[in-house]
C-alpha positions as CSV (number, residue, x, y, z in Angstrom):
1,X,17.3,-35.9,-54.6
2,X,18.1,-33.7,-51.8
3,X,15.7,-29.9,-52.3
4,X,16.4,-26.6,-51.8
5,X,14.4,-24.2,-51.4
6,X,15.3,-20.7,-53.1
7,X,14.1,-17.3,-52.9
8,X,14.1,-15.3,-57.0
9,X,13.0,-11.9,-57.9
10,X,11.4,-12.0,-61.5
11,X,13.2,-9.2,-63.6
12,X,10.3,-6.5,-63.7
13,X,10.4,-6.1,-59.2
14,X,14.2,-6.3,-59.1
15,X,14.3,-2.4,-59.0
16,X,12.2,-2.4,-57.0
17,X,13.6,-4.5,-54.6
18,X,16.8,-3.0,-54.8
19,X,15.3,0.3,-54.0
20,X,13.2,-1.1,-51.0
21,X,16.6,-2.6,-49.7
22,X,18.6,0.8,-50.0
23,X,20.7,-0.5,-52.8
24,X,20.0,0.7,-56.1
25,X,22.2,3.7,-56.3
26,X,25.5,2.2,-55.5
27,X,25.0,-0.7,-57.9
28,X,24.3,1.7,-60.6
29,X,27.8,3.4,-60.1
30,X,29.5,0.0,-59.0
31,X,29.9,1.2,-55.7
32,X,29.4,-2.7,-53.8
33,X,32.3,-4.8,-54.3
34,X,31.1,-9.1,-54.8
35,X,31.1,-10.5,-51.1
36,X,33.9,-13.3,-52.4
37,X,36.0,-11.3,-55.4
38,X,36.0,-8.0,-54.5
39,X,35.1,-7.3,-57.5
40,X,32.6,-3.9,-58.8
41,X,29.1,-5.4,-58.7
42,X,26.5,-3.7,-60.9
43,X,23.5,-4.4,-62.4
44,X,25.0,-5.9,-65.5
45,X,27.3,-8.5,-63.8
46,X,24.4,-8.9,-60.5
47,X,24.4,-12.8,-59.9
48,X,22.7,-13.2,-56.3
49,X,22.1,-10.9,-53.4
50,X,22.8,-12.7,-50.4
51,X,22.0,-12.2,-46.6
52,X,25.7,-12.0,-44.4
53,X,24.1,-11.8,-40.7
54,X,22.5,-8.3,-40.3
55,X,23.5,-6.9,-43.5
56,X,23.1,-7.5,-47.2
57,X,25.7,-8.6,-49.5
58,X,26.1,-8.8,-53.7
59,X,27.7,-11.8,-55.4
60,X,29.2,-10.9,-58.9
61,X,28.6,-13.5,-62.4
62,X,31.1,-15.5,-62.3
63,X,29.5,-19.2,-61.0
64,X,33.0,-19.5,-59.1
65,X,31.7,-16.7,-56.9
66,X,28.2,-18.0,-55.7
67,X,29.6,-22.1,-55.9
68,X,32.3,-20.7,-53.3
69,X,29.3,-18.6,-51.5
70,X,27.5,-21.5,-51.5
71,X,29.9,-24.0,-49.3
72,X,31.2,-21.6,-47.5
73,X,28.0,-20.1,-46.0
74,X,25.9,-22.7,-46.3
75,X,23.5,-23.8,-49.5
76,X,20.1,-23.6,-47.6
77,X,20.5,-21.2,-44.5
78,X,17.0,-19.9,-43.4
């Protein structure tokens, strides 16, 4: 079985992380769109924060969006 590194954030630390990377306000009001499907992403449907070159993207809570991102961007890109 192949092993992968998973980067995770505790729920208690999420808002601080979002402030640190400058996307908390945009998430709170639904200004950010899912990188895969384009649906608005808010705190209640945030699945992942992902690197997009020098930018940051978000994924909504749809399973297909996470799977598609993993397939197109590479599951284990570091």
